[in-house]
Every structure is written in structure tokens, then in C-alpha cells.
N, C-alpha and C positions, 0 to 999 in steps of 0.2 A: 623896180626891185633891184637892190644892189647885188653885186657879184657875190659878196659874202653871204647875204641872205639866200640867194639862189643856191649857193653851194651847200649851205646848212640844210635847206629844204631837201636838196638832192640826197644828202647823206641820211637824213631822217626818213625820206621816202623809202630808201633801200632798207634801212633798219626796220621800218614798219612792215614792208613786204616780206622780209626775212622772218620777222616775228609771226606774221600771219601764216607763212608757209610752215614754220616749225609747229605752230598750233595745229594746223591741219595734219601734219605728219604725226604729231602726238595723238590726235584723235584716231587716226587710222591705226596707229600702233596699239592703242588701247583696245580697239575693236578686235584686232588680231589676237592680242593676248587673251581677251575674254573668250574669243572663239576657241582658242587652244584649251582654255580652262574647261569649257563645256565638252569639247571632244574628248579630252583626257579623262574627265570625270565619268561621262556616260558611255563612252565607247571603249576606252582602255581600262576603265575602272581603277585609275591611278591618278588622283587629283594632285597636281603639282602645287607646292606651297608658295612658290615665287610669284604666281600670277596676280594675286590680290595686291601685294605691295607695289609691284611694277605698274599695274593698272592705275593705282591711286597716284603714283608719281606722274604718270603720263597725263592723267586727268588734271592734276594741279598745273602742269605746264600748259595744257590746252586752255584752261580757264584764265590763268594769269597773263599769258601772252595775248590772248584774245581781248582781255580787259584793257591791256595797255594800248592796243590798237584802237579800241573804242574811245579811250581818253584822247588819243591824238585827233580823231575825227569828230570828237564830241558827240558820240552816239551812245554814251553811257547814260545812266539814270540822270535825268535832269528835269527841272520844272519849267518846261518850255512855255506853258500857258502863262505862268507868272512872269517869265522873262518878256514875252511878247505883249503882255498887257500893260507894260510900263513904258515910259518915255525913254528915248535913246540914252540920255545920261544915266538913268537908273539901270538900263540894260547893261551898259558898260561896267557899272559897279557890280551888278549881279554876276556877269561873266567873269570878271576878275576874281570875285569871291569864290566862285565855283572852281576856277583854275587853281587858285591858291589852296583850296581844300583838297583838290586832287593831288597837288604837289605834296602837301603835308601827308596825305594818306600813302603816297608812293614812298616818301622818305621813311615813314614809320614801318611800312611793310619791308622795305629793303633793310633798314637798320635792325629791326627785331628778327626778321627772317635770316639775315646774315649771322646774327649772334646765335640763334638756334642751330643753324646749319653748321657753324664752326664748332660749337659746343658738343654736338651730337655726331660729328664726322667720324670719330675714332671708335664708335660703337657699331657693332655689326647689326644689320637689319634682321629682324625676325622673319624667317621664311625665304629670304633672298640673300645671296652672297654679295650684298652691296653695303656701302656705309649708310648708317641710319640718318646721317645729316642730309643725305640726298632728298629726304622727304620735305625739307625746307628750302631747297634750291630754287624752286619755282617762286616762292614768296620773295626771295632775294632778287632774282633776275626780273620778275614781273614788277616788283616795287621800283627797281631802278628805271625800268622802261617807262612806268607810269610817271615817275618824277621827271624824266627827260622830256616826255611828250607834254606834260602839263606846263613845264617851263617854256617849251616851244610855243604853246598857245599863249602864255603870258607875254612873251617877248615879241612873237611874230603875228599875233592876232588870230583871227578866225581861220579855220582850215580852208585851204585852197581846193577848188574842185579838181578832180582828177582830169588830166589832159590825155587825149588820145594821141598816139604817135609812135 
């Protein structure tokens, strides 16, 4: 493996780890927000309006960041039986097609999510003192990560097993 390839994998390893950590933090944050919602509603009898939109934003980040990491390690939806039932040359074509499809989906999510995010940023979110465009930030960020990780698979090939150390 060349030094450039090793450096690229190192950067993408850190990006993947950060994405997974942020997805976990978003999930924990969503649980805390929902716990506060239940406590405020049933104990304080004062249901806050900001909890639902904030929980939805956190859920979007959890899903999109997790999906991007799944694209990197190719643990997303795939037709593994079809892949392994074919000869190696056909497997290579199917893998390339899958990776191109993931890259196209990432590009579409990032492009359209970015447009929606920018277009809606100046509008205040109902129920929370946040810009409404924040609802689409996860689509933009997750789409970019999916695109980057799918291109990594196209250029560098199969995922490398995690090394201990």
C-alpha cells in the first residue's frame, strides 16, 4: 500500500470514527430530549414545544451518519447472495455498480439536502428557536459522507479489516 493510500485511509478512518461517535452522541441526545419531554409533560404538566423538532433533528443525524459509515464498510443493504453466486469478474462489476449507485445517492442527498437547507435557513423553526434549514443539515452532511465513502470504495477497493493496536 502506497504512502498516499495509507494516509487517505487514515484520514477516512478518523472521519468514519468521528461520524460514528457523533451518531452515538445524537442518539444519546435524542434519548435525553425525549426523557425531558416525558418528565415535563407528566410530572411538571408543562410540555415543552422544542423537544419534538430537536429530537427529529438528532434522529436525522443519527441515521445519516450511521448510514454513511455503513457505506464505508459495505454493511448497508446489499444482495450478497447474488454477489457471491457469480464468478469473480461478475462480482467486480456488481461491486462497482453498487458503489456507483451509493455515490450517486450520496451526491443526490447532499445536493438536494443542501438546497433545502439553504432555502429554509432564514425561516424560524416551529416550536424551537432554531433555523428551519437545520432540519435538512443531516441530509447534506450524510450525503457528502456517503459520497466520499462510496468513492473511497471505488478507488481503494474492498474495506480493510480493522487492525488492533
